[in-house]
N, C-alpha and C positions, 0 to 999 in steps of 0.2 A: 644310488646306483652302484653296483659292484664294479670295482676297478677305478672308482673315482675317490681315492683315499689319500691324495696328496696332502701333506700337512702344511699348516700355516702358523707355526709357532711364533713367528716374528711379526704377525699381523698387527699387534697392538704396540709394537716397540718402534723406537726411532731407528733409522738406518744404522746398522752396525758393521763397521769395516774392521777386519782383523787379518794380521799376517800370522800364518802358522809357523811356530818355531820348528827347528830341525828335528827335535825329539818327537814332536807330534807327527811330522812327516814319516819318521822312521817307525813309529808305532803303527801307522796305517800300512806302510810297506810290509811290516812284519805280519800283520793280519792277512794281507793278500798272499804273502809267501806261504803262510801256514795253511790257508785255504787251498792253494795249489798243491801243496804236499799231501794234504788230506784227500784231495780229488784224485791224485795219482795212485794213492793206496787203494781207494775205493774202486777205481777203474780196473786196477790190476786184479783185485779180488773178484769183481764182477765178470771180467774177461775169463778168469780161470773157471768160473761157474758155468759158462756157456757163451754162445754167440751173442753179440751185441749189435744194435743198429749203428749206422755210420756216425751219427751225432751223439752217441751215448756219452763220450768224453766231455762234450760241451754241456750237456745237461747235468752231469755229475759235478763239473767245475762250477757252474752257475749256482747250484744248491750249496756247495761248500763256501763260495764267496759270500753268500748271504748269511749262512750260518755263522761264519767267523766275524762278520762285520759288526761295528758298533754305530748305532744311530741310523741304520738302514735295514728296513724290513720289506717283505714282499707278501702280498695277499694272493697266494696261489703258488704255482710252480712254473719254472721256465721250461718250455719245450721249443723245438726248432722245426721249421719247414726248410726243405732243401729243394731248390729248383736250379738244376745245372750247377754253376759255381756260386750261386747266391744262397746264403744261409740266413734265415730270418728268425729271430727269437720271438716267442709269443707266450702269453698266459692264456688268452682266449684267441683262437685263430682269427686273423683279420683285423685285430685291434692292436694298437701300439702297446708296448710293455710298460711304458713310463708311468701311467696313472696307477698302476697296480703297486707301485713302490710307495713306501712311507719313508721320507727322508727328514731327519731332524734338522731344523734350521740352525745348525752350528757349523762353524768353519771346518772342523775336522770331518764331520759327517758328510758335508757337501763335497769336500775333496775326495773322500773315500768313495762316495757314490759315483763320482766321475770315473775313477779307476775301475770300479766294479762294472758299470754299464759299458765301459769301453771293452773290457774283457768279455762280457756277455755278448756284445755285438760282434766281437771277433773279426774286425775288419783287417784287411791286409796292411793298410797304412798304420793301424795301431800296433800291429805286431812288429813294426819297424820304428816304433816311437819309444823314447825313454824320457822319463821325467827327470829334470835337473833341479836340485834344491840347495846346492852349495857351490861355492867357488871351486872347490876341489872337483866336484862332478862336472862342472863346466870345463875346467882344464882337461879333464880326462876325455870329454867329448871332442874338444878341439884337437887333442892329440890323435884321435882316430881319423881325423879328416886331413887329407893331403891338400896342401895349398889353401888353408882356410882364409877367407876374406872377412875381416872384422868390420862390421857395419856400425855397431854401437860399442865404443871402447869402454865406457863407464856404465856399469850396472850396479845399482844400489843394493839389490837383493835378488836372489834367485828363488826365494821361498814363495809358496803359494799365498795369494791374497784372496780373501772372500769378503764381499760386500753384501750383507743381508739387508733386504728392504722391508718396509712395513707391510707391503702387499703380499709377502710370501715368496717373491722372486729373489734371486741372488745373482751376483756377478762373481765369477771365479777367474782369477788370473794365475797362470802357471807357466813355467819355462820348460820347454821340451827340446829334445834333440830328435829330429825326424829324418829318416833315410828313405822314405817313399818318394820316388821321383828325385828331385833335387835335395841334396843334403842341406838342412837348415837347423840352426839353433834359434828359437824364437820364443817370444812371450805371447801366449795365446790368451784371449779373453772369451769366456763362454757365459751365456745367459741361461740360468736355470729358471724355467717358468713355473707357474703354480701347479702344473700337472706333472712336474718332475722331468720334463724333457729338456735336454741341454741343446742350446743353439750356438753355433759358431758366431761370434760377435766381432772378432778382429784379431790381428796379429801384429807384432812389432818385431822385425827381423833384428837379431843380434849378431849372427855370423852365418856365413854360408860356405859350402865347400865347392871347390872347382876341380879337384883332382881325384875324386873317389875316396874310398874308405880303407883304412889300414885294418886288416884282420878282423 
């Protein structure tokens, strides 16, 4: 069936848990940044050529993100429905986009897919979320928060962890600084199912803000 192409490369393997090193995180970030730069150039050129629909920038960015990705492919093209303030991505209207992706069952690809699908879904909360992968980035996030309250003083690592399972599912842990609603620095756990949909699985609070954000 078209759209049911989620990969299961880990099916015959034992569970594989791995922490991405900082260089791997930076390479993923560089690909995301390169895609965003490419999308900006393409949007500018398309805009100069004539009028564009309201979500043209989202479609152009989605295509660039997938083009620049490693280990993430899409069967089709991302389009968007807009109803009021709700923007919904699709490949075939009325169906979730996730099964149309092919995601290599490697830690780097799973981490990159999370960032890509978050950008494609373009939620307000994601726009106010930043991934933390080092103690320096953690310190920078704390410095932006007025009157931070430290909940967990000792953190062994801020790097993403990926636990790949024999059935093709995977668990992703990543540290984020979120400013939607209450300010929080937290360790999030997400479950990637066999159809490539990510489900929120839990969070561990590291710090929270009480006095707003600096600049």
